[in-house]
Backbone as JSON Lines, residues from 0, in Angstrom:
{"i":0,"aa":"X","n":[-86.95,127.4,31.9],"ca":[-87.18,127.36,33.21],"c":[-86.51,126.23,34.12]}
{"i":1,"aa":"X","n":[-85.71,126.04,34.33],"ca":[-84.68,124.81,34.55],"c":[-84.71,124.19,36.14]}
{"i":2,"aa":"X","n":[-85.54,125.55,36.9],"ca":[-84.56,125.17,38.1],"c":[-85.63,124.24,39.03]}
{"i":3,"aa":"X","n":[-84.81,123.2,39.67],"ca":[-85.43,122.15,40.45],"c":[-86.02,123.05,42.13]}
{"i":4,"aa":"X","n":[-87.03,123.84,41.79],"ca":[-87.61,124.3,43.01],"c":[-89.02,123.51,43.23]}
{"i":5,"aa":"X","n":[-89.86,123.64,43.69],"ca":[-90.7,123.56,43.53],"c":[-91.83,124.99,44.02]}
{"i":6,"aa":"X","n":[-91.34,126.24,44.48],"ca":[-91.85,127.61,45.09],"c":[-92.28,128.03,43.45]}
{"i":7,"aa":"X","n":[-93.11,128.81,43.91],"ca":[-93.78,129.4,43.05],"c":[-93.59,130.8,42.92]}
{"i":8,"aa":"X","n":[-93.13,131.0,44.22],"ca":[-92.95,132.94,44.65],"c":[-91.05,132.81,43.13]}
{"i":9,"aa":"X","n":[-90.61,131.9,43.43],"ca":[-89.3,131.79,42.85],"c":[-89.63,132.14,41.7]}
{"i":10,"aa":"X","n":[-90.93,130.67,41.5],"ca":[-90.7,130.77,39.21],"c":[-91.4,132.31,38.7]}
{"i":11,"aa":"X","n":[-92.79,132.33,39.71],"ca":[-92.55,134.44,38.77],"c":[-92.35,134.52,39.02]}
{"i":12,"aa":"X","n":[-91.0,134.76,39.79],"ca":[-89.91,135.93,39.96],"c":[-89.13,135.98,38.74]}
{"i":13,"aa":"X","n":[-88.42,134.9,38.47],"ca":[-87.94,134.28,37.5],"c":[-88.14,134.4,36.51]}
{"i":14,"aa":"X","n":[-89.78,134.32,36.23],"ca":[-90.64,134.25,35.03],"c":[-90.35,136.37,34.25]}
{"i":15,"aa":"X","n":[-90.51,136.93,35.71],"ca":[-91.18,138.07,35.64],"c":[-89.34,139.04,34.84]}
{"i":16,"aa":"X","n":[-88.4,138.45,35.58],"ca":[-87.23,138.54,34.79],"c":[-86.69,138.14,33.52]}
{"i":17,"aa":"X","n":[-87.11,137.61,32.97],"ca":[-87.43,137.05,31.1],"c":[-88.24,138.26,30.65]}
{"i":18,"aa":"X","n":[-88.85,138.97,30.98],"ca":[-89.46,139.18,30.26],"c":[-88.71,141.41,29.84]}
{"i":19,"aa":"X","n":[-89.88,141.56,28.61],"ca":[-89.3,143.01,28.41],"c":[-90.1,142.92,27.36]}
{"i":20,"aa":"X","n":[-90.27,144.69,26.48],"ca":[-91.14,145.4,25.82],"c":[-92.55,145.35,26.92]}
{"i":21,"aa":"X","n":[-93.29,145.07,26.22],"ca":[-94.84,144.72,25.82],"c":[-95.03,143.58,26.95]}
{"i":22,"aa":"X","n":[-94.17,142.57,27.23],"ca":[-94.3,141.44,28.2],"c":[-94.02,142.56,29.44]}
{"i":23,"aa":"X","n":[-93.22,142.98,29.25],"ca":[-93.03,143.79,31.01],"c":[-93.87,144.34,31.26]}
{"i":24,"aa":"X","n":[-94.09,145.55,30.19],"ca":[-95.31,146.27,30.82],"c":[-96.52,145.52,31.36]}
{"i":25,"aa":"X","n":[-96.7,145.34,30.26],"ca":[-98.18,143.97,30.53],"c":[-98.2,143.41,32.37]}
{"i":26,"aa":"X","n":[-96.47,142.85,32.4],"ca":[-96.4,142.16,34.18],"c":[-96.57,143.43,35.44]}
{"i":27,"aa":"X","n":[-95.83,144.72,34.85],"ca":[-95.85,145.29,35.47],"c":[-97.43,146.0,35.95]}
{"i":28,"aa":"X","n":[-98.32,146.1,35.37],"ca":[-99.95,146.77,35.53],"c":[-100.23,146.01,35.86]}
{"i":29,"aa":"X","n":[-100.27,144.71,35.94],"ca":[-101.12,143.13,36.76],"c":[-101.1,144.45,38.07]}
{"i":30,"aa":"X","n":[-102.21,143.67,38.71],"ca":[-102.67,144.38,40.07],"c":[-102.0,143.64,41.48]}
{"i":31,"aa":"X","n":[-101.98,144.31,42.62],"ca":[-101.8,143.6,43.38],"c":[-102.77,142.48,44.1]}
{"i":32,"aa":"X","n":[-101.59,141.27,44.1],"ca":[-101.81,140.3,44.83],"c":[-103.19,139.42,43.26]}
{"i":33,"aa":"X","n":[-102.94,139.66,42.12],"ca":[-103.55,139.74,40.96],"c":[-102.74,138.26,41.07]}
{"i":34,"aa":"X","n":[-101.54,137.45,41.11],"ca":[-100.75,136.34,41.02],"c":[-100.78,135.34,41.66]}
{"i":35,"aa":"X","n":[-101.35,133.91,41.83],"ca":[-101.76,133.43,43.02],"c":[-100.81,132.49,43.4]}
{"i":36,"aa":"X","n":[-100.26,131.68,41.76],"ca":[-99.66,131.03,41.79],"c":[-98.43,131.0,40.64]}
{"i":37,"aa":"X","n":[-97.68,130.13,39.86],"ca":[-96.95,130.5,39.17],"c":[-98.27,129.84,37.85]}
{"i":38,"aa":"X","n":[-98.7,128.83,37.57],"ca":[-100.19,128.51,36.79],"c":[-100.66,129.41,36.8]}
{"i":39,"aa":"X","n":[-101.02,130.22,37.33],"ca":[-102.43,131.04,37.16],"c":[-101.31,132.66,36.21]}
{"i":40,"aa":"X","n":[-99.94,132.96,37.09],"ca":[-99.45,133.3,35.76],"c":[-99.38,133.02,35.01]}
{"i":41,"aa":"X","n":[-98.99,131.88,34.4],"ca":[-98.38,131.34,33.1],"c":[-100.34,131.56,31.92]}
{"i":42,"aa":"X","n":[-101.23,130.77,32.83],"ca":[-102.48,131.01,31.99],"c":[-102.75,132.09,31.49]}
{"i":43,"aa":"X","n":[-102.5,133.31,32.73],"ca":[-102.85,134.82,32.08],"c":[-101.84,135.81,31.22]}
{"i":44,"aa":"X","n":[-100.16,135.39,31.33],"ca":[-99.8,134.88,30.3],"c":[-100.41,134.54,29.11]}
{"i":45,"aa":"X","n":[-100.48,133.62,28.65],"ca":[-101.03,133.24,27.77],"c":[-101.97,133.52,27.09]}
{"i":46,"aa":"X","n":[-102.63,134.3,27.76],"ca":[-104.34,134.69,27.77],"c":[-104.17,135.96,26.73]}
{"i":47,"aa":"X","n":[-103.31,136.33,27.64],"ca":[-103.01,137.84,26.78],"c":[-102.68,137.51,25.8]}
{"i":48,"aa":"X","n":[-101.07,137.32,25.39],"ca":[-99.93,137.37,24.28],"c":[-100.95,135.79,23.12]}
{"i":49,"aa":"X","n":[-102.5,136.0,23.45],"ca":[-102.75,134.33,22.7],"c":[-102.53,135.29,21.17]}
{"i":50,"aa":"X","n":[-102.98,136.13,20.8],"ca":[-102.91,136.54,19.37],"c":[-101.62,136.59,18.77]}
{"i":51,"aa":"X","n":[-100.49,136.55,18.93],"ca":[-99.18,136.95,18.97],"c":[-99.23,135.28,18.26]}
{"i":52,"aa":"X","n":[-99.45,134.52,19.05],"ca":[-98.66,133.1,18.66],"c":[-98.77,132.41,17.15]}
{"i":53,"aa":"X","n":[-98.04,132.18,16.49],"ca":[-98.15,131.76,15.24],"c":[-98.8,130.39,15.62]}
{"i":54,"aa":"X","n":[-99.7,130.61,14.44],"ca":[-100.4,129.29,14.27],"c":[-100.33,128.33,13.56]}
{"i":55,"aa":"X","n":[-100.27,126.67,13.92],"ca":[-99.92,125.85,13.58],"c":[-101.44,125.74,11.66]}
{"i":56,"aa":"X","n":[-99.75,125.33,10.14],"ca":[-100.06,125.34,9.12],"c":[-101.04,124.12,9.18]}
{"i":57,"aa":"X","n":[-102.08,123.85,8.5],"ca":[-102.61,122.7,7.66],"c":[-101.96,122.0,6.31]}
{"i":58,"aa":"X","n":[-102.72,121.03,6.26],"ca":[-102.91,120.61,5.38],"c":[-102.84,121.54,4.51]}
{"i":59,"aa":"X","n":[-104.55,121.86,4.69],"ca":[-105.34,122.99,3.43],"c":[-103.95,124.09,2.77]}
{"i":60,"aa":"X","n":[-103.31,124.38,3.86],"ca":[-102.42,125.83,3.56],"c":[-101.08,125.3,2.27]}
{"i":61,"aa":"X","n":[-100.94,124.47,3.15],"ca":[-99.77,123.38,2.0],"c":[-100.39,122.94,0.53]}
{"i":62,"aa":"X","n":[-101.68,123.13,0.01],"ca":[-102.65,122.76,-0.91],"c":[-102.67,123.94,-1.59]}
{"i":63,"aa":"X","n":[-102.52,125.04,-0.77],"ca":[-103.0,126.07,-1.12],"c":[-101.79,127.1,-1.79]}
{"i":64,"aa":"X","n":[-100.75,126.43,-1.58],"ca":[-99.9,127.31,-1.35],"c":[-98.98,126.68,-2.85]}
{"i":65,"aa":"X","n":[-99.48,128.06,-4.05],"ca":[-98.49,128.52,-5.1],"c":[-97.4,129.25,-5.9]}
{"i":66,"aa":"X","n":[-96.87,129.18,-6.81],"ca":[-95.8,129.87,-6.98],"c":[-96.53,130.88,-7.87]}
{"i":67,"aa":"X","n":[-96.3,132.34,-7.54],"ca":[-97.05,133.28,-8.07],"c":[-96.37,133.36,-9.88]}
{"i":68,"aa":"X","n":[-97.02,134.14,-10.79],"ca":[-96.64,133.83,-11.74],"c":[-95.45,134.52,-11.74]}
{"i":69,"aa":"X","n":[-95.0,135.55,-11.4],"ca":[-93.44,136.5,-11.11],"c":[-92.87,136.27,-10.67]}
{"i":70,"aa":"X","n":[-92.76,135.07,-9.07],"ca":[-92.26,134.51,-8.73],"c":[-90.82,133.57,-8.66]}
{"i":71,"aa":"X","n":[-89.67,134.09,-7.95],"ca":[-88.32,133.22,-8.38],"c":[-88.67,132.31,-7.19]}
{"i":72,"aa":"X","n":[-88.53,131.01,-7.81],"ca":[-88.16,129.61,-7.54],"c":[-88.0,129.31,-5.89]}
{"i":73,"aa":"X","n":[-87.12,130.61,-5.48],"ca":[-86.07,130.39,-4.51],"c":[-87.63,131.08,-3.2]}
{"i":74,"aa":"X","n":[-87.58,131.76,-3.75],"ca":[-88.77,132.42,-2.3],"c":[-90.08,132.2,-2.3]}
{"i":75,"aa":"X","n":[-90.61,130.7,-3.49],"ca":[-91.76,129.77,-3.23],"c":[-91.09,128.5,-2.41]}
{"i":76,"aa":"X","n":[-90.24,128.57,-1.63],"ca":[-90.2,127.42,-1.62],"c":[-89.5,127.67,-0.34]}
{"i":77,"aa":"X","n":[-88.96,128.7,-0.04],"ca":[-88.54,129.49,1.25],"c":[-90.6,129.19,1.43]}
{"i":78,"aa":"X","n":[-91.27,130.3,0.86],"ca":[-92.25,130.07,1.74],"c":[-92.91,128.7,1.98]}
{"i":79,"aa":"X","n":[-92.48,127.37,1.12],"ca":[-93.48,126.48,1.6],"c":[-92.48,125.75,2.43]}
{"i":80,"aa":"X","n":[-91.01,126.18,2.74],"ca":[-90.19,125.57,3.8],"c":[-91.08,125.68,5.57]}
{"i":81,"aa":"X","n":[-91.4,126.65,4.8],"ca":[-91.8,127.79,6.48],"c":[-93.32,127.0,7.04]}
{"i":82,"aa":"X","n":[-94.58,126.37,5.48],"ca":[-95.5,125.92,5.91],"c":[-94.97,124.63,6.22]}
{"i":83,"aa":"X","n":[-94.12,124.02,5.64],"ca":[-94.31,122.6,5.87],"c":[-92.98,122.82,8.04]}
{"i":84,"aa":"X","n":[-92.36,123.14,7.62],"ca":[-91.79,123.56,9.42],"c":[-92.99,123.4,10.75]}
{"i":85,"aa":"X","n":[-94.17,124.44,10.28],"ca":[-95.09,125.03,11.04],"c":[-96.04,124.0,11.15]}
{"i":86,"aa":"X","n":[-96.47,122.91,10.41],"ca":[-97.13,121.78,10.35],"c":[-96.88,120.78,11.01]}
{"i":87,"aa":"X","n":[-97.09,120.13,12.51],"ca":[-96.62,119.39,13.25],"c":[-97.3,117.65,12.8]}
{"i":88,"aa":"X","n":[-95.86,116.81,12.17],"ca":[-96.79,115.28,12.29],"c":[-96.96,115.23,10.48]}
{"i":89,"aa":"X","n":[-96.09,116.13,9.9],"ca":[-96.74,115.93,8.49],"c":[-95.67,114.49,8.36]}
{"i":90,"aa":"X","n":[-96.06,113.87,7.41],"ca":[-95.4,112.68,6.8],"c":[-95.01,113.85,4.9]}
{"i":91,"aa":"X","n":[-93.58,113.61,5.54],"ca":[-92.83,113.45,3.87],"c":[-93.36,113.34,2.78]}
{"i":92,"aa":"X","n":[-94.05,112.11,2.26],"ca":[-94.42,111.62,1.17],"c":[-95.41,113.17,1.11]}
{"i":93,"aa":"X","n":[-96.22,112.7,2.14],"ca":[-97.73,113.62,1.92],"c":[-97.32,115.25,1.31]}
{"i":94,"aa":"X","n":[-96.31,115.9,1.65],"ca":[-95.53,117.12,1.84],"c":[-95.39,117.59,0.32]}
{"i":95,"aa":"X","n":[-94.29,116.22,-0.34],"ca":[-93.91,116.56,-1.29],"c":[-94.92,116.09,-2.2]}
{"i":96,"aa":"X","n":[-95.99,115.79,-2.42],"ca":[-96.72,115.26,-3.34],"c":[-97.45,116.4,-3.57]}
{"i":97,"aa":"X","n":[-97.55,117.8,-2.29],"ca":[-97.91,119.44,-2.58],"c":[-97.2,120.02,-3.53]}
{"i":98,"aa":"X","n":[-96.18,119.74,-3.29],"ca":[-95.29,120.25,-4.03],"c":[-94.93,120.96,-5.78]}
{"i":99,"aa":"X","n":[-95.73,120.04,-6.14],"ca":[-95.44,119.97,-7.25],"c":[-97.35,120.98,-7.57]}
{"i":100,"aa":"X","n":[-98.56,120.06,-7.52],"ca":[-99.31,121.31,-7.85],"c":[-98.99,122.94,-7.83]}
{"i":101,"aa":"X","n":[-98.23,122.98,-6.98],"ca":[-98.39,124.26,-6.39],"c":[-96.62,124.94,-7.2]}
{"i":102,"aa":"X","n":[-96.17,124.58,-8.14],"ca":[-95.07,124.9,-8.71],"c":[-95.92,125.95,-10.65]}
{"i":103,"aa":"X","n":[-94.91,126.9,-10.62],"ca":[-95.6,127.21,-11.89],"c":[-95.16,126.41,-12.75]}
{"i":104,"aa":"X","n":[-96.02,126.57,-14.11],"ca":[-94.94,125.39,-15.16],"c":[-93.53,125.77,-15.62]}
{"i":105,"aa":"X","n":[-92.95,124.93,-16.01],"ca":[-92.15,125.43,-16.41],"c":[-90.75,123.95,-16.6]}
{"i":106,"aa":"X","n":[-89.59,124.01,-16.92],"ca":[-89.13,122.87,-16.34],"c":[-89.05,122.47,-15.6]}
{"i":107,"aa":"X","n":[-88.73,123.59,-14.81],"ca":[-88.31,122.7,-13.33],"c":[-89.79,121.98,-12.83]}
{"i":108,"aa":"X","n":[-90.59,122.42,-13.58],"ca":[-91.78,121.38,-12.8],"c":[-92.29,120.21,-13.41]}
{"i":109,"aa":"X","n":[-91.79,120.4,-14.58],"ca":[-91.86,119.02,-16.07],"c":[-90.51,118.13,-14.86]}
{"i":110,"aa":"X","n":[-89.47,118.02,-14.69],"ca":[-88.91,117.64,-14.21],"c":[-89.15,116.85,-13.19]}
{"i":111,"aa":"X","n":[-89.86,117.76,-11.78],"ca":[-90.13,116.77,-10.88],"c":[-91.33,116.15,-10.57]}
{"i":112,"aa":"X","n":[-92.01,116.24,-11.71],"ca":[-93.09,115.41,-12.28],"c":[-92.44,114.14,-12.55]}
{"i":113,"aa":"X","n":[-91.41,114.13,-13.49],"ca":[-91.3,112.85,-14.18],"c":[-90.36,112.26,-12.93]}
{"i":114,"aa":"X","n":[-89.62,112.54,-12.1],"ca":[-88.64,111.86,-11.59],"c":[-88.78,113.03,-9.64]}
{"i":115,"aa":"X","n":[-89.88,112.67,-9.39],"ca":[-90.44,112.71,-8.32],"c":[-89.31,112.75,-7.21]}
{"i":116,"aa":"X","n":[-88.83,113.56,-5.51],"ca":[-87.94,113.55,-4.42],"c":[-88.43,113.15,-4.03]}
{"i":117,"aa":"X","n":[-87.64,111.99,-3.49],"ca":[-88.07,110.84,-2.24],"c":[-87.5,111.34,-0.87]}
{"i":118,"aa":"X","n":[-87.08,113.06,-0.71],"ca":[-87.54,113.42,0.32],"c":[-86.64,114.7,0.52]}
{"i":119,"aa":"X","n":[-87.54,115.59,1.51],"ca":[-87.31,116.98,1.8],"c":[-85.77,117.43,0.98]}
{"i":120,"aa":"X","n":[-85.17,116.65,1.85],"ca":[-83.67,117.16,1.22],"c":[-83.16,117.11,-0.2]}
{"i":121,"aa":"X","n":[-83.99,115.83,-0.75],"ca":[-83.44,115.88,-2.72],"c":[-84.16,116.94,-3.09]}
{"i":122,"aa":"X","n":[-85.28,117.38,-2.37],"ca":[-85.74,118.82,-3.46],"c":[-85.52,120.01,-2.68]}
{"i":123,"aa":"X","n":[-84.73,120.06,-1.91],"ca":[-83.59,121.25,-1.11],"c":[-82.62,121.23,-2.53]}
{"i":124,"aa":"X","n":[-82.1,120.13,-2.43],"ca":[-81.03,119.97,-3.56],"c":[-81.32,120.47,-4.67]}
{"i":125,"aa":"X","n":[-82.37,119.86,-5.53],"ca":[-82.59,119.66,-6.62],"c":[-82.63,121.67,-7.09]}
{"i":126,"aa":"X","n":[-83.76,122.15,-5.81],"ca":[-84.33,123.38,-5.94],"c":[-82.71,124.19,-6.27]}
{"i":127,"aa":"X","n":[-81.41,124.11,-5.07],"ca":[-80.95,124.67,-5.11],"c":[-80.12,124.63,-6.34]}
{"i":128,"aa":"X","n":[-80.15,123.23,-7.2],"ca":[-79.25,123.8,-8.69],"c":[-80.12,124.24,-9.77]}
{"i":129,"aa":"X","n":[-81.69,123.96,-9.27],"ca":[-82.76,125.13,-10.3],"c":[-81.95,126.65,-10.07]}
{"i":130,"aa":"X","n":[-82.12,127.21,-9.35],"ca":[-81.89,128.65,-8.61],"c":[-80.93,128.71,-9.19]}
{"i":131,"aa":"X","n":[-79.05,127.53,-8.55],"ca":[-78.16,128.14,-9.43],"c":[-78.3,128.71,-10.76]}
{"i":132,"aa":"X","n":[-79.0,127.71,-12.0],"ca":[-78.71,127.36,-13.15],"c":[-80.16,128.6,-13.48]}
{"i":133,"aa":"X","n":[-81.15,129.29,-12.92],"ca":[-81.56,130.93,-13.2],"c":[-80.62,131.95,-12.76]}
{"i":134,"aa":"X","n":[-79.88,131.94,-11.61],"ca":[-79.53,132.47,-11.5],"c":[-78.28,132.96,-12.95]}
{"i":135,"aa":"X","n":[-77.59,131.56,-13.39],"ca":[-76.74,131.48,-14.7],"c":[-77.63,132.75,-15.49]}
{"i":136,"aa":"X","n":[-78.73,132.13,-16.0],"ca":[-79.79,132.86,-17.16],"c":[-79.37,134.05,-16.79]}
{"i":137,"aa":"X","n":[-80.07,134.37,-15.54],"ca":[-80.04,135.66,-15.55],"c":[-79.26,137.09,-15.56]}
{"i":138,"aa":"X","n":[-77.98,136.64,-14.87],"ca":[-77.05,136.74,-15.83],"c":[-76.03,137.33,-16.7]}
{"i":139,"aa":"X","n":[-76.8,135.56,-17.89],"ca":[-76.28,135.74,-19.12],"c":[-77.38,136.63,-19.86]}
{"i":140,"aa":"X","n":[-78.67,137.22,-19.05],"ca":[-79.65,138.17,-20.06],"c":[-79.05,139.19,-19.77]}
{"i":141,"aa":"X","n":[-78.87,139.98,-18.88],"ca":[-78.08,140.57,-18.56],"c":[-77.03,141.31,-18.79]}
{"i":142,"aa":"X","n":[-75.71,140.86,-19.05],"ca":[-74.53,140.47,-20.1],"c":[-75.19,141.2,-21.22]}
{"i":143,"aa":"X","n":[-76.88,139.91,-22.11],"ca":[-76.72,140.8,-23.26],"c":[-77.25,142.08,-23.43]}
{"i":144,"aa":"X","n":[-77.73,142.47,-22.49],"ca":[-78.72,143.33,-22.74],"c":[-77.54,144.45,-22.27]}
{"i":145,"aa":"X","n":[-76.82,144.17,-21.47],"ca":[-76.05,145.12,-21.73],"c":[-74.68,145.56,-23.04]}
{"i":146,"aa":"X","n":[-74.64,144.55,-23.66],"ca":[-73.55,144.42,-24.6],"c":[-74.75,145.54,-25.85]}
{"i":147,"aa":"X","n":[-75.66,144.76,-25.3],"ca":[-76.69,145.55,-26.64],"c":[-76.72,146.93,-26.61]}
{"i":148,"aa":"X","n":[-76.97,147.43,-25.11],"ca":[-77.37,148.44,-25.04],"c":[-76.09,149.5,-25.57]}
{"i":149,"aa":"X","n":[-74.42,149.21,-25.28],"ca":[-73.56,149.34,-25.38],"c":[-73.12,149.61,-27.35]}
{"i":150,"aa":"X","n":[-73.66,148.34,-27.93],"ca":[-73.56,148.4,-29.07],"c":[-74.39,149.97,-29.9]}
{"i":151,"aa":"X","n":[-75.61,149.7,-29.11],"ca":[-76.34,150.25,-30.19],"c":[-75.87,151.88,-29.46]}
{"i":152,"aa":"X","n":[-75.08,152.18,-28.56],"ca":[-75.08,153.31,-28.07],"c":[-73.65,153.88,-29.0]}
{"i":153,"aa":"X","n":[-72.82,153.01,-29.31],"ca":[-71.55,153.07,-30.24],"c":[-71.99,153.61,-31.64]}
{"i":154,"aa":"X","n":[-73.27,152.8,-32.13],"ca":[-73.93,153.11,-33.05],"c":[-74.45,154.63,-33.85]}
{"i":155,"aa":"X","n":[-74.94,154.32,-32.51],"ca":[-75.66,156.13,-32.78],"c":[-74.97,157.03,-33.05]}
{"i":156,"aa":"X","n":[-73.77,157.05,-31.94],"ca":[-72.38,157.9,-31.79],"c":[-71.69,157.96,-32.78]}
{"i":157,"aa":"X","n":[-71.14,157.34,-33.95],"ca":[-70.75,157.32,-35.27],"c":[-72.09,157.56,-36.08]}
{"i":158,"aa":"X","n":[-73.35,157.55,-36.1],"ca":[-74.17,157.33,-37.11],"c":[-74.18,159.1,-36.88]}
{"i":159,"aa":"X","n":[-74.11,159.94,-35.62],"ca":[-74.12,161.3,-36.12],"c":[-72.97,162.42,-36.68]}
{"i":160,"aa":"X","n":[-71.83,161.39,-37.13],"ca":[-70.89,162.28,-37.85],"c":[-70.43,162.23,-39.0]}
{"i":161,"aa":"X","n":[-69.79,163.34,-39.39],"ca":[-70.1,162.97,-40.82],"c":[-68.58,161.97,-41.4]}
{"i":162,"aa":"X","n":[-68.81,160.96,-42.03],"ca":[-67.24,159.6,-42.38],"c":[-67.98,158.67,-40.92]}
{"i":163,"aa":"X","n":[-68.34,159.25,-40.45],"ca":[-68.96,157.82,-39.51],"c":[-67.36,157.47,-39.13]}
{"i":164,"aa":"X","n":[-66.78,158.51,-38.4],"ca":[-65.3,158.32,-37.9],"c":[-64.92,160.02,-36.51]}
{"i":165,"aa":"X","n":[-64.35,159.4,-35.84],"ca":[-64.28,160.44,-34.68],"c":[-62.52,160.35,-34.79]}
{"i":166,"aa":"X","n":[-62.25,161.54,-34.14],"ca":[-60.85,161.43,-33.62],"c":[-61.22,161.28,-31.92]}
{"i":167,"aa":"X","n":[-59.55,161.72,-31.76],"ca":[-59.19,161.21,-29.76],"c":[-60.49,162.28,-29.4]}
{"i":168,"aa":"X","n":[-60.7,163.76,-29.54],"ca":[-61.04,165.07,-29.15],"c":[-62.73,165.24,-29.49]}
{"i":169,"aa":"X","n":[-62.92,164.07,-30.67],"ca":[-64.31,164.23,-30.84],"c":[-65.16,164.46,-32.17]}
{"i":170,"aa":"X","n":[-63.49,165.31,-32.67],"ca":[-63.52,166.47,-34.04],"c":[-63.55,164.78,-35.2]}
{"i":171,"aa":"X","n":[-64.51,165.3,-35.83],"ca":[-64.54,164.37,-37.55],"c":[-63.04,164.51,-37.87]}
{"i":172,"aa":"X","n":[-62.98,163.16,-38.75],"ca":[-61.2,163.26,-38.89],"c":[-61.74,163.04,-40.88]}
{"i":173,"aa":"X","n":[-60.93,163.62,-40.87],"ca":[-61.29,163.42,-42.69],"c":[-61.52,162.08,-43.43]}
{"i":174,"aa":"X","n":[-61.97,162.04,-44.54],"ca":[-61.81,160.88,-45.12],"c":[-61.42,160.55,-45.85]}
{"i":175,"aa":"X","n":[-60.49,161.74,-46.86],"ca":[-59.62,160.77,-47.69],"c":[-57.48,161.86,-46.58]}
{"i":176,"aa":"X","n":[-56.78,160.67,-47.05],"ca":[-55.58,160.57,-46.67],"c":[-55.03,162.71,-46.47]}
{"i":177,"aa":"X","n":[-54.7,162.34,-46.05],"ca":[-53.71,163.64,-46.55],"c":[-52.46,163.91,-47.13]}
{"i":178,"aa":"X","n":[-51.52,164.53,-47.4],"ca":[-50.55,164.45,-48.16],"c":[-49.5,165.35,-47.3]}
{"i":179,"aa":"X","n":[-48.53,165.09,-47.23],"ca":[-47.9,165.8,-46.88],"c":[-46.23,165.69,-47.64]}
{"i":180,"aa":"X","n":[-45.55,166.61,-47.55],"ca":[-44.5,167.17,-48.32],"c":[-43.72,166.6,-47.6]}
{"i":181,"aa":"X","n":[-42.57,166.11,-48.33],"ca":[-41.52,165.85,-47.33],"c":[-39.93,166.79,-48.44]}
{"i":182,"aa":"X","n":[-39.49,166.65,-47.32],"ca":[-37.97,167.85,-48.22],"c":[-36.59,166.31,-48.45]}
{"i":183,"aa":"X","n":[-36.41,166.55,-49.67],"ca":[-35.06,165.37,-49.54],"c":[-33.82,166.35,-49.8]}
{"i":184,"aa":"X","n":[-33.05,165.77,-49.05],"ca":[-31.4,166.21,-49.39],"c":[-30.51,166.55,-49.81]}
């Protein structure tokens, strides 16, 4: 609303043009003559939609933030960042102090406790590095499980055939070499 006018009628009309959905329906349902000026309209709008407004986070919210037992570090850090952004005037040092108690015990928490980050950016970078390591380990575990399943599958298939060998079409191959007769000239 960067108009250079002091005319409430223009402000009210411009405001109504910016609405859509439920907010526009609300505006259209206002009784004729119920809007005296833009300030009154603004207050009516705030009162109507106050429940939709996101609440500011408090230091208590930050203190109560804990990483779940099975929650990936990336998900926890996203929740932490959202809370930090919702807190107005939050001291970075204070925010960083409340990260450590919220982390699930493990190598990353140990690392953060031994060498605390000095900024939120440093915490973000170290978290990104740890997430890459977690992803690599998860990928490695998946590869091992797939290889183990494939090995067991091959072992099960070989164990059900006589002699443990299989021909091209799934028929058992002889266990003794065949003797072929040849003609001599």
